[in-house]
LUMVEXLO-657502 format. One record per residue: residue number from 1; residue in one letter; y, z, x of N, C-alpha, C in turn. Coordinates in pm, whole numbers, plus 50000, padded with zeros to 5 digits. Layout:
N
<atom n="NUM" res="a" n_py="Y" n_pz="Z" n_px="X" ca_py="Y" ca_pz="Z" ca_px="X" c_py="Y" c_pz="Z" c_px="X"/>
...
***
This chain:
142
<atom n="1" res="x" n_py="04309" n_pz="98136" n_px="42143" ca_py="04242" ca_pz="98157" ca_px="42267" c_py="04152" c_pz="98022" c_px="42214"/>
<atom n="2" res="x" n_py="04165" n_pz="97937" n_px="42299" ca_py="04066" ca_pz="97822" ca_px="42394" c_py="03910" c_pz="97852" c_px="42452"/>
<atom n="3" res="x" n_py="03834" n_pz="97866" n_px="42324" ca_py="03694" ca_pz="97929" ca_px="42388" c_py="03569" c_pz="97819" c_px="42366"/>
<atom n="4" res="x" n_py="03489" n_pz="97777" n_px="42474" ca_py="03377" ca_pz="97738" ca_px="42420" c_py="03282" c_pz="97815" c_px="42405"/>
<atom n="5" res="x" n_py="03193" n_pz="97832" n_px="42296" ca_py="03108" ca_pz="97888" ca_px="42220" c_py="02972" c_pz="97836" c_px="42292"/>
<atom n="6" res="x" n_py="02888" n_pz="97920" n_px="42354" ca_py="02757" ca_pz="97887" ca_px="42343" c_py="02694" c_pz="97836" c_px="42242"/>
<atom n="7" res="x" n_py="02586" n_pz="97747" n_px="42291" ca_py="02522" ca_pz="97736" ca_px="42127" c_py="02407" c_pz="97823" c_px="42097"/>
<atom n="8" res="x" n_py="02369" n_pz="97880" n_px="42153" ca_py="02293" ca_pz="98019" ca_px="42069" c_py="02359" c_pz="98119" c_px="42037"/>
<atom n="9" res="x" n_py="02488" n_pz="98149" n_px="42043" ca_py="02548" ca_pz="98194" ca_px="41960" c_py="02637" c_pz="98089" c_px="41812"/>
<atom n="10" res="x" n_py="02603" n_pz="98000" n_px="41816" ca_py="02661" ca_pz="97957" ca_px="41728" c_py="02517" c_pz="97931" c_px="41646"/>
<atom n="11" res="x" n_py="02406" n_pz="97889" n_px="41706" ca_py="02242" ca_pz="97950" ca_px="41594" c_py="02249" c_pz="98104" c_px="41523"/>
<atom n="12" res="x" n_py="02288" n_pz="98171" n_px="41624" ca_py="02271" ca_pz="98313" ca_px="41567" c_py="02347" c_pz="98320" c_px="41447"/>
<atom n="13" res="x" n_py="02465" n_pz="98226" n_px="41419" ca_py="02479" ca_pz="98283" ca_px="41305" c_py="02474" c_pz="98149" c_px="41187"/>
<atom n="14" res="x" n_py="02466" n_pz="98061" n_px="41252" ca_py="02401" ca_pz="97940" ca_px="41147" c_py="02250" c_pz="97963" c_px="41091"/>
<atom n="15" res="x" n_py="02175" n_pz="98045" n_px="41108" ca_py="02034" ca_pz="98072" ca_px="41091" c_py="02028" c_pz="98259" c_px="41102"/>
<atom n="16" res="x" n_py="02148" n_pz="98314" n_px="41089" ca_py="02160" ca_pz="98441" ca_px="41053" c_py="02069" c_pz="98501" c_px="41142"/>
<atom n="17" res="x" n_py="02004" n_pz="98504" n_px="41267" ca_py="01934" ca_pz="98586" ca_px="41380" c_py="01981" c_pz="98701" c_px="41371"/>
<atom n="18" res="x" n_py="01889" n_pz="98762" n_px="41385" ca_py="01951" ca_pz="98924" ca_px="41427" c_py="01799" c_pz="98968" c_px="41541"/>
<atom n="19" res="x" n_py="01885" n_pz="99039" n_px="41607" ca_py="02006" ca_pz="99134" ca_px="41609" c_py="02161" c_pz="99086" c_px="41659"/>
<atom n="20" res="x" n_py="02185" n_pz="98953" n_px="41671" ca_py="02280" ca_pz="98903" ca_px="41702" c_py="02388" c_pz="98839" c_px="41578"/>
<atom n="21" res="x" n_py="02295" n_pz="98843" n_px="41433" ca_py="02434" ca_pz="98803" ca_px="41341" c_py="02572" c_pz="98845" c_px="41346"/>
<atom n="22" res="x" n_py="02545" n_pz="98963" n_px="41304" ca_py="02686" ca_pz="99062" ca_px="41313" c_py="02808" c_pz="99003" c_px="41377"/>
<atom n="23" res="x" n_py="02789" n_pz="98971" n_px="41521" ca_py="02848" ca_pz="98974" ca_px="41608" c_py="02922" c_pz="98824" c_px="41620"/>
<atom n="24" res="x" n_py="02775" n_pz="98732" n_px="41594" ca_py="02866" ca_pz="98616" ca_px="41564" c_py="02922" c_pz="98608" c_px="41438"/>
<atom n="25" res="x" n_py="02927" n_pz="98618" n_px="41329" ca_py="02980" ca_pz="98660" ca_px="41222" c_py="03139" c_pz="98675" c_px="41231"/>
<atom n="26" res="x" n_py="03168" n_pz="98779" n_px="41321" ca_py="03266" ca_pz="98831" ca_px="41369" c_py="03345" c_pz="98700" c_px="41421"/>
<atom n="27" res="x" n_py="03297" n_pz="98649" n_px="41524" ca_py="03356" ca_pz="98574" ca_px="41618" c_py="03406" c_pz="98424" c_px="41503"/>
<atom n="28" res="x" n_py="03326" n_pz="98430" n_px="41425" ca_py="03347" ca_pz="98260" ca_px="41322" c_py="03444" c_pz="98311" c_px="41236"/>
<atom n="29" res="x" n_py="03440" n_pz="98451" n_px="41193" ca_py="03562" ca_pz="98484" ca_px="41109" c_py="03699" c_pz="98492" c_px="41189"/>
<atom n="30" res="x" n_py="03664" n_pz="98544" n_px="41288" ca_py="03788" ca_pz="98454" ca_px="41394" c_py="03855" c_pz="98322" c_px="41427"/>
<atom n="31" res="x" n_py="03745" n_pz="98247" n_px="41457" ca_py="03716" ca_pz="98128" ca_px="41450" c_py="03835" c_pz="98034" c_px="41286"/>
<atom n="32" res="x" n_py="03784" n_pz="98100" n_px="41200" ca_py="03822" ca_pz="98073" ca_px="41020" c_py="03952" c_pz="98141" c_px="41014"/>
<atom n="33" res="x" n_py="03986" n_pz="98246" n_px="41076" ca_py="04164" ca_pz="98267" ca_px="41102" c_py="04252" c_pz="98233" c_px="41192"/>
<atom n="34" res="x" n_py="04213" n_pz="98142" n_px="41280" ca_py="04308" ca_pz="98122" ca_px="41316" c_py="04298" c_pz="98178" c_px="41488"/>
<atom n="35" res="x" n_py="04231" n_pz="98315" n_px="41496" ca_py="04267" ca_pz="98395" ca_px="41630" c_py="04234" c_pz="98296" c_px="41689"/>
<atom n="36" res="x" n_py="04128" n_pz="98255" n_px="41726" ca_py="04065" ca_pz="98141" ca_px="41845" c_py="04020" c_pz="98002" c_px="41800"/>
<atom n="37" res="x" n_py="03999" n_pz="97955" n_px="41882" ca_py="03975" ca_pz="97822" ca_px="41858" c_py="03859" c_pz="97739" c_px="41934"/>
<atom n="38" res="x" n_py="03697" n_pz="97790" n_px="41877" ca_py="03629" ca_pz="97718" ca_px="41918" c_py="03577" c_pz="97603" c_px="41954"/>
<atom n="39" res="x" n_py="03513" n_pz="97573" n_px="42019" ca_py="03476" ca_pz="97452" ca_px="42104" c_py="03323" c_pz="97466" c_px="42136"/>
<atom n="40" res="x" n_py="03262" n_pz="97354" n_px="42089" ca_py="03139" ca_pz="97293" ca_px="42165" c_py="03113" c_pz="97188" c_px="42208"/>
<atom n="41" res="x" n_py="02960" n_pz="97150" n_px="42305" ca_py="02972" ca_pz="97050" ca_px="42350" c_py="02906" c_pz="96949" c_px="42242"/>
<atom n="42" res="x" n_py="02942" n_pz="96786" n_px="42265" ca_py="02828" ca_pz="96733" ca_px="42155" c_py="02691" c_pz="96732" c_px="42197"/>
<atom n="43" res="x" n_py="02687" n_pz="96784" n_px="42320" ca_py="02520" ca_pz="96821" ca_px="42314" c_py="02528" c_pz="96918" c_px="42233"/>
<atom n="44" res="x" n_py="02535" n_pz="97043" n_px="42192" ca_py="02500" ca_pz="97109" ca_px="42133" c_py="02500" c_pz="97115" c_px="41985"/>
<atom n="45" res="x" n_py="02511" n_pz="97000" n_px="41934" ca_py="02479" ca_pz="96961" ca_px="41790" c_py="02393" c_pz="96929" c_px="41819"/>
<atom n="46" res="x" n_py="02349" n_pz="96832" n_px="41868" ca_py="02180" ca_pz="96756" ca_px="41862" c_py="02090" c_pz="96873" c_px="41928"/>
<atom n="47" res="x" n_py="02159" n_pz="96971" n_px="41986" ca_py="02008" ca_pz="97113" ca_px="41959" c_py="02008" c_pz="97199" c_px="41857"/>
<atom n="48" res="x" n_py="02140" n_pz="97219" n_px="41778" ca_py="02153" ca_pz="97262" ca_px="41652" c_py="02047" c_pz="97192" c_px="41564"/>
<atom n="49" res="x" n_py="02053" n_pz="97100" n_px="41576" ca_py="02026" ca_pz="97026" ca_px="41468" c_py="01863" c_pz="97032" c_px="41463"/>
<atom n="50" res="x" n_py="01767" n_pz="96994" n_px="41570" ca_py="01648" ca_pz="97036" ca_px="41628" c_py="01585" c_pz="97153" c_px="41609"/>
<atom n="51" res="x" n_py="01715" n_pz="97223" n_px="41653" ca_py="01615" ca_pz="97386" ca_px="41615" c_py="01622" c_pz="97485" c_px="41464"/>
<atom n="52" res="x" n_py="01725" n_pz="97389" n_px="41435" ca_py="01728" ca_pz="97445" ca_px="41303" c_py="01637" c_pz="97391" c_px="41225"/>
<atom n="53" res="x" n_py="01645" n_pz="97247" n_px="41224" ca_py="01456" ca_pz="97203" ca_px="41162" c_py="01387" c_pz="97249" c_px="41186"/>
<atom n="54" res="x" n_py="01340" n_pz="97304" n_px="41326" ca_py="01223" ca_pz="97361" ca_px="41314" c_py="01208" c_pz="97504" c_px="41275"/>
<atom n="55" res="x" n_py="01343" n_pz="97496" n_px="41284" ca_py="01326" ca_pz="97693" ca_px="41242" c_py="01311" c_pz="97704" c_px="41109"/>
<atom n="56" res="x" n_py="01395" n_pz="97602" n_px="41032" ca_py="01384" ca_pz="97657" ca_px="40818" c_py="01287" c_pz="97537" c_px="40802"/>
<atom n="57" res="x" n_py="01235" n_pz="97435" n_px="40927" ca_py="01131" ca_pz="97344" ca_px="40814" c_py="01206" c_pz="97252" c_px="40722"/>
<atom n="58" res="x" n_py="01348" n_pz="97199" n_px="40746" ca_py="01424" ca_pz="97155" ca_px="40687" c_py="01490" c_pz="97075" c_px="40726"/>
<atom n="59" res="x" n_py="01480" n_pz="96942" n_px="40665" ca_py="01615" ca_pz="96844" ca_px="40777" c_py="01713" c_pz="96890" c_px="40634"/>
<atom n="60" res="x" n_py="01734" n_pz="96884" n_px="40585" ca_py="01858" ca_pz="96936" ca_px="40524" c_py="01914" c_pz="97062" c_px="40519"/>
<atom n="61" res="x" n_py="01836" n_pz="97108" n_px="40573" ca_py="01910" ca_pz="97270" ca_px="40598" c_py="01960" c_pz="97197" c_px="40770"/>
<atom n="62" res="x" n_py="01898" n_pz="97142" n_px="40820" ca_py="01936" ca_pz="97112" ca_px="40971" c_py="02071" c_pz="97056" c_px="40938"/>
<atom n="63" res="x" n_py="02112" n_pz="96987" n_px="40830" ca_py="02206" ca_pz="96867" ca_px="40862" c_py="02313" c_pz="96989" c_px="40823"/>
<atom n="64" res="x" n_py="02277" n_pz="97042" n_px="40778" ca_py="02398" ca_pz="97132" ca_px="40707" c_py="02430" c_pz="97201" c_px="40814"/>
<atom n="65" res="x" n_py="02355" n_pz="97296" n_px="40897" ca_py="02396" ca_pz="97333" ca_px="40998" c_py="02454" c_pz="97267" c_px="41110"/>
<atom n="66" res="x" n_py="02447" n_pz="97105" n_px="41099" ca_py="02507" ca_pz="97006" ca_px="41178" c_py="02691" c_pz="97065" c_px="41129"/>
<atom n="67" res="x" n_py="02686" n_pz="97017" n_px="41005" ca_py="02764" ca_pz="96959" ca_px="40943" c_py="02904" c_pz="97085" c_px="40935"/>
<atom n="68" res="x" n_py="02866" n_pz="97227" n_px="40899" ca_py="02880" ca_pz="97332" ca_px="40987" c_py="02956" c_pz="97361" c_px="41030"/>
<atom n="69" res="x" n_py="02897" n_pz="97302" n_px="41146" ca_py="02922" ca_pz="97360" ca_px="41318" c_py="03033" c_pz="97215" c_px="41316"/>
<atom n="70" res="x" n_py="03009" n_pz="97128" n_px="41241" ca_py="03122" ca_pz="97003" ca_px="41283" c_py="03277" c_pz="97037" c_px="41258"/>
<atom n="71" res="x" n_py="03285" n_pz="97073" n_px="41116" ca_py="03363" ca_pz="97215" ca_px="41020" c_py="03482" c_pz="97299" c_px="41093"/>
<atom n="72" res="x" n_py="03413" n_pz="97356" n_px="41139" ca_py="03430" ca_pz="97505" ca_px="41208" c_py="03480" c_pz="97479" c_px="41378"/>
<atom n="73" res="x" n_py="03411" n_pz="97381" n_px="41441" ca_py="03472" ca_pz="97355" ca_px="41595" c_py="03507" c_pz="97224" c_px="41650"/>
<atom n="74" res="x" n_py="03569" n_pz="97172" n_px="41741" ca_py="03596" ca_pz="97153" ca_px="41828" c_py="03499" c_pz="97089" c_px="41895"/>
<atom n="75" res="x" n_py="03463" n_pz="96955" n_px="41933" ca_py="03386" ca_pz="96908" ca_px="42005" c_py="03414" c_pz="96845" c_px="42138"/>
<atom n="76" res="x" n_py="03331" n_pz="96885" n_px="42234" ca_py="03411" ca_pz="96862" ca_px="42384" c_py="03305" c_pz="96740" c_px="42399"/>
<atom n="77" res="x" n_py="03336" n_pz="96648" n_px="42466" ca_py="03325" ca_pz="96493" ca_px="42463" c_py="03200" c_pz="96573" c_px="42568"/>
<atom n="78" res="x" n_py="03096" n_pz="96492" n_px="42635" ca_py="02992" ca_pz="96477" ca_px="42733" c_py="02972" c_pz="96352" c_px="42769"/>
<atom n="79" res="x" n_py="03035" n_pz="96344" n_px="42912" ca_py="03066" ca_pz="96174" ca_px="42956" c_py="02999" c_pz="96166" c_px="43069"/>
<atom n="80" res="x" n_py="02956" n_pz="96065" n_px="43158" ca_py="02902" ca_pz="96057" ca_px="43265" c_py="02977" c_pz="96179" c_px="43381"/>
<atom n="81" res="x" n_py="03088" n_pz="96201" n_px="43388" ca_py="03152" ca_pz="96240" ca_px="43512" c_py="03141" c_pz="96387" c_px="43407"/>
<atom n="82" res="x" n_py="03138" n_pz="96409" n_px="43310" ca_py="03034" ca_pz="96604" ca_px="43285" c_py="02912" c_pz="96628" c_px="43345"/>
<atom n="83" res="x" n_py="02875" n_pz="96539" n_px="43296" ca_py="02704" ca_pz="96536" ca_px="43348" c_py="02693" c_pz="96530" c_px="43486"/>
<atom n="84" res="x" n_py="02747" n_pz="96435" n_px="43581" ca_py="02779" ca_pz="96448" ca_px="43755" c_py="02805" c_pz="96551" c_px="43746"/>
<atom n="85" res="x" n_py="02924" n_pz="96631" n_px="43740" ca_py="02977" ca_pz="96747" ca_px="43769" c_py="02858" c_pz="96855" c_px="43724"/>
<atom n="86" res="x" n_py="02810" n_pz="96866" n_px="43639" ca_py="02686" ca_pz="96976" ca_px="43598" c_py="02593" c_pz="96907" c_px="43753"/>
<atom n="87" res="x" n_py="02549" n_pz="96766" n_px="43719" ca_py="02434" ca_pz="96778" ca_px="43815" c_py="02458" c_pz="96860" c_px="43962"/>
<atom n="88" res="x" n_py="02579" n_pz="96838" n_px="43998" ca_py="02616" ca_pz="96844" ca_px="44110" c_py="02639" c_pz="96979" c_px="44140"/>
<atom n="89" res="x" n_py="02631" n_pz="97094" n_px="44052" ca_py="02670" ca_pz="97207" ca_px="44010" c_py="02534" c_pz="97294" c_px="44096"/>
<atom n="90" res="x" n_py="02408" n_pz="97237" n_px="44119" ca_py="02331" ca_pz="97289" ca_px="44124" c_py="02240" c_pz="97403" c_px="44077"/>
<atom n="91" res="x" n_py="02322" n_pz="97461" n_px="43955" ca_py="02297" ca_pz="97529" ca_px="43882" c_py="02132" c_pz="97480" c_px="43822"/>
<atom n="92" res="x" n_py="02067" n_pz="97605" n_px="43803" ca_py="01861" ca_pz="97583" ca_px="43763" c_py="01905" c_pz="97572" c_px="43604"/>
<atom n="93" res="x" n_py="02009" n_pz="97632" n_px="43555" ca_py="01980" ca_pz="97546" ca_px="43392" c_py="02057" c_pz="97426" c_px="43378"/>
<atom n="94" res="x" n_py="02048" n_pz="97322" n_px="43306" ca_py="02105" ca_pz="97207" ca_px="43281" c_py="02232" c_pz="97225" c_px="43204"/>
<atom n="95" res="x" n_py="02136" n_pz="97271" n_px="43092" ca_py="02220" ca_pz="97265" ca_px="43012" c_py="02361" c_pz="97350" c_px="42990"/>
<atom n="96" res="x" n_py="02319" n_pz="97504" n_px="43079" ca_py="02441" ca_pz="97573" ca_px="43105" c_py="02540" c_pz="97474" c_px="43145"/>
<atom n="97" res="x" n_py="02522" n_pz="97431" n_px="43276" ca_py="02569" ca_pz="97333" ca_px="43354" c_py="02667" c_pz="97219" c_px="43290"/>
<atom n="98" res="x" n_py="02592" n_pz="97165" n_px="43202" ca_py="02706" ca_pz="97115" ca_px="43142" c_py="02794" c_pz="97177" c_px="43033"/>
<atom n="99" res="x" n_py="02755" n_pz="97285" n_px="42938" ca_py="02814" ca_pz="97386" ca_px="42892" c_py="02939" c_pz="97384" c_px="42973"/>
<atom n="100" res="x" n_py="02959" n_pz="97478" n_px="43101" ca_py="03026" ca_pz="97498" ca_px="43166" c_py="03130" c_pz="97390" c_px="43229"/>
<atom n="101" res="x" n_py="03110" n_pz="97258" n_px="43257" ca_py="03168" ca_pz="97128" ca_px="43327" c_py="03224" c_pz="97075" c_px="43253"/>
<atom n="102" res="x" n_py="03199" n_pz="97091" n_px="43076" ca_py="03244" ca_pz="97082" ca_px="42970" c_py="03370" c_pz="97108" c_px="42957"/>
<atom n="103" res="x" n_py="03367" n_pz="97310" n_px="42937" ca_py="03452" ca_pz="97349" ca_px="42944" c_py="03530" c_pz="97342" c_px="43033"/>
<atom n="104" res="x" n_py="03548" n_pz="97333" n_px="43162" ca_py="03633" ca_pz="97288" ca_px="43241" c_py="03713" c_pz="97178" c_px="43244"/>
<atom n="105" res="x" n_py="03618" n_pz="97071" n_px="43180" ca_py="03691" ca_pz="96968" ca_px="43180" c_py="03808" c_pz="96939" c_px="43040"/>
<atom n="106" res="x" n_py="03769" n_pz="97067" n_px="42934" ca_py="03866" ca_pz="97043" ca_px="42802" c_py="03996" c_pz="97145" c_px="42894"/>
<atom n="107" res="x" n_py="03956" n_pz="97246" n_px="42984" ca_py="04096" ca_pz="97330" ca_px="43020" c_py="04090" c_pz="97399" c_px="42963"/>
<atom n="108" res="x" n_py="03931" n_pz="97453" n_px="42907" ca_py="03941" ca_pz="97586" ca_px="42780" c_py="03959" c_pz="97714" c_px="42879"/>
<atom n="109" res="x" n_py="03991" n_pz="97837" n_px="42832" ca_py="04024" ca_pz="97937" ca_px="42840" c_py="03911" c_pz="98038" c_px="42882"/>
<atom n="110" res="x" n_py="03737" n_pz="98019" n_px="42797" ca_py="03652" ca_pz="98122" ca_px="42829" c_py="03567" c_pz="98110" c_px="42782"/>
<atom n="111" res="x" n_py="03437" n_pz="98111" n_px="42803" ca_py="03339" ca_pz="98055" ca_px="42744" c_py="03248" c_pz="98166" c_px="42694"/>
<atom n="112" res="x" n_py="03198" n_pz="98178" n_px="42586" ca_py="03159" ca_pz="98324" ca_px="42521" c_py="03041" c_pz="98278" c_px="42472"/>
<atom n="113" res="x" n_py="02955" n_pz="98396" n_px="42513" ca_py="02805" ca_pz="98368" ca_px="42549" c_py="02722" c_pz="98530" c_px="42552"/>
<atom n="114" res="x" n_py="02596" n_pz="98543" n_px="42536" ca_py="02501" ca_pz="98667" ca_px="42514" c_py="02452" c_pz="98651" c_px="42656"/>
<atom n="115" res="x" n_py="02501" n_pz="98528" n_px="42702" ca_py="02381" ca_pz="98489" ca_px="42815" c_py="02440" c_pz="98458" c_px="42980"/>
<atom n="116" res="x" n_py="02534" n_pz="98601" n_px="43023" ca_py="02633" ca_pz="98615" ca_px="43078" c_py="02566" c_pz="98554" c_px="43207"/>
<atom n="117" res="x" n_py="02462" n_pz="98594" n_px="43270" ca_py="02380" ca_pz="98564" ca_px="43352" c_py="02337" c_pz="98445" c_px="43406"/>
<atom n="118" res="x" n_py="02315" n_pz="98333" n_px="43296" ca_py="02336" ca_pz="98184" ca_px="43300" c_py="02460" c_pz="98118" c_px="43327"/>
<atom n="119" res="x" n_py="02557" n_pz="98176" n_px="43273" ca_py="02693" ca_pz="98121" ca_px="43366" c_py="02779" c_pz="98198" c_px="43459"/>
<atom n="120" res="x" n_py="02688" n_pz="98290" n_px="43543" ca_py="02737" ca_pz="98324" ca_px="43631" c_py="02834" c_pz="98316" c_px="43748"/>
<atom n="121" res="x" n_py="02781" n_pz="98107" n_px="43775" ca_py="02899" ca_pz="98038" ca_px="43867" c_py="03041" c_pz="97939" c_px="43815"/>
<atom n="122" res="x" n_py="03014" n_pz="98004" n_px="43645" ca_py="03143" ca_pz="97942" ca_px="43601" c_py="03273" c_pz="98015" c_px="43645"/>
<atom n="123" res="x" n_py="03403" n_pz="97910" n_px="43687" ca_py="03503" ca_pz="97943" ca_px="43718" c_py="03594" c_pz="97997" c_px="43636"/>
<atom n="124" res="x" n_py="03567" n_pz="97975" n_px="43511" ca_py="03630" ca_pz="98024" ca_px="43358" c_py="03586" c_pz="98136" c_px="43335"/>
<atom n="125" res="x" n_py="03602" n_pz="98217" n_px="43339" ca_py="03603" ca_pz="98318" ca_px="43240" c_py="03490" c_pz="98374" c_px="43125"/>
<atom n="126" res="x" n_py="03372" n_pz="98430" n_px="43161" ca_py="03257" ca_pz="98455" ca_px="43059" c_py="03280" c_pz="98577" c_px="43030"/>
<atom n="127" res="x" n_py="03279" n_pz="98600" n_px="42835" ca_py="03261" ca_pz="98697" ca_px="42785" c_py="03157" c_pz="98704" c_px="42691"/>
<atom n="128" res="x" n_py="03155" n_pz="98820" n_px="42653" ca_py="03093" ca_pz="98846" ca_px="42540" c_py="03142" c_pz="98863" c_px="42424"/>
<atom n="129" res="x" n_py="03070" n_pz="98835" n_px="42303" ca_py="03186" ca_pz="98866" ca_px="42130" c_py="03316" c_pz="98962" c_px="42141"/>
<atom n="130" res="x" n_py="03203" n_pz="99033" n_px="42142" ca_py="03297" ca_pz="99206" ca_px="42164" c_py="03402" c_pz="99154" c_px="42269"/>
<atom n="131" res="x" n_py="03364" n_pz="99146" n_px="42346" ca_py="03501" ca_pz="99144" ca_px="42472" c_py="03631" c_pz="98968" c_px="42443"/>
<atom n="132" res="x" n_py="03625" n_pz="98908" n_px="42378" ca_py="03673" ca_pz="98816" ca_px="42347" c_py="03750" c_pz="98848" c_px="42246"/>
<atom n="133" res="x" n_py="03718" n_pz="98907" n_px="42150" ca_py="03751" ca_pz="98944" ca_px="42023" c_py="03916" c_pz="99064" c_px="42073"/>
<atom n="134" res="x" n_py="03836" n_pz="99119" n_px="42128" ca_py="03910" ca_pz="99242" ca_px="42152" c_py="04025" c_pz="99207" c_px="42275"/>
<atom n="135" res="x" n_py="03986" n_pz="99117" n_px="42376" ca_py="04102" ca_pz="99036" ca_px="42455" c_py="04208" c_pz="98953" c_px="42317"/>
<atom n="136" res="x" n_py="04156" n_pz="98860" n_px="42231" ca_py="04250" ca_pz="98813" ca_px="42130" c_py="04331" c_pz="98932" c_px="42092"/>
<atom n="137" res="x" n_py="04311" n_pz="99048" n_px="42027" ca_py="04352" ca_pz="99097" ca_px="41942" c_py="04459" c_pz="99217" c_px="42019"/>
<atom n="138" res="x" n_py="04423" n_pz="99254" n_px="42134" ca_py="04489" ca_pz="99252" ca_px="42276" c_py="04652" c_pz="99184" c_px="42247"/>
<atom n="139" res="x" n_py="04595" n_pz="99065" n_px="42280" ca_py="04726" ca_pz="98976" ca_px="42264" c_py="04808" c_pz="98934" c_px="42161"/>
<atom n="140" res="x" n_py="04720" n_pz="98969" n_px="42063" ca_py="04833" ca_pz="98947" ca_px="41943" c_py="04925" c_pz="99099" c_px="41932"/>
<atom n="141" res="x" n_py="04880" n_pz="99172" n_px="41933" ca_py="04888" ca_pz="99325" ca_px="41915" c_py="05035" c_pz="99355" c_px="42005"/>
<atom n="142" res="x" n_py="04977" n_pz="99258" n_px="42127" ca_py="05038" ca_pz="99313" ca_px="42225" c_py="05147" c_pz="99244" c_px="42246"/>
***
């Protein structure tokens, strides 16, 4: 399943943030095993670098976080069309609007987040990690 992974979930995994790390780790295992194709927006990488550097106080660890993301994920471009679509959506959280618009532009099947409320106007299904994993495993076993 081709799925956009919300920035916070990537950070939960990379920074081992509790109490969210365990679910994020399960998601990354499913990506690593090819059950899910994980996508992030290009803007997610700058957020990961900034937040990782602030959290760890290390440029090297921030660079490692970006490197791991580049290795594990497909990167969705964020161009003028995506930004205009996000801006025109009227969503109060522009970052979420960019992620939704990017997922739509890429024709992705779902968005996985732990902030479903922020993605409530998405035309693409919005799932928790557990819901996504359950759905993927039902598809592969059925």
